[in-house]
N, C-alpha and C positions, 0 to 999 in steps of 0.2 A: 359490387361491380358500379353499380349506380353511384353510391356515394365516393368512390374512387376518382369516377370520371367527373363528378361535380367539384369535387376538392381540387382536381388538376386543372379544372376549368378556372377556377377562382384564383389559384395560386400561379397562374401564368405571369411571369416577371414583366411581360409587355404591357400589361394592363394599367400600370403605374404610369408608363408614359402616355398611353392613350387618353387615360382619364385627365391627365395634366393638360394635354394639348386641347382636349374638348373644353374643359372648364375655361381655360384662358381665352378660347375663341369665343365662348358664350359670353365671359365678361365683357371683352371688347365690343360685342354685337349689342349688348345691352346699353353699354357706354355710349356708342355710337347713337343708338337709338334715342336716348335721353339727350344727347347734345344736339343731334341735328333737328329734332322736332320739339319746339317748344311746347306744344301740347301734351307730350309725354311726361312732361316734369311735374307730375303731381305728387302730393305726400305719399301717396299709396304706392305708386311706382318706385319712389326713392326708398320707401319702406321694405318693399319686395326685393329691391336689389341688394338692400343691406343684409336682409335674409340670407340671400343667395351666396353673399361673401362668406356669412358665417358657415354655411353649409359647405361652401368650398374648403374653408380652413378644416373644419372637422374631417372631411374626406381626405385631404392631403395629409393630416396628422396621422389618420389610421392607416392610410397606405404606406406613409413613411415608416410608422412602428412597426407594421407587417413585414415591410421589405428588410428591416434591419434584423429580425429575428429569423432563426433558422427553424421554421415550422415544418419543412419537407421531412426531416428525419424522425422527429417523434413529437406529435402534438401536444402531447401531455408536458413535456419538459420546456415548452416555448416560454419565454420570459413575457412575451405580450399576454398571455393569459392570465397573469398574476394580478 
C-alpha cells in the first residue's frame, strides 16, 4: 500500500509543470542577483550557476522522458527503463 501511494505521488502529471516553473523562477532570480549586485559576480557564483543550469537540464530531460513513457500500466514494459 505504501509503495502504491509513493508511486502515485511521484507519477502525478502536474509535477512536470510545477518543477518547470520552479526551476524557471529560480533561474531568473539567480540571474537577477548576478546582474543587480556586482559583488555577487564572483567566479564561484558563476560556476555554481553553471552547475544549476546543468542540473536543470538533467531534471528536464528525465521528466520529459518519463512523461513520454507509459509507466502507469506496466512498470516493466516501460521503454524508459531500458
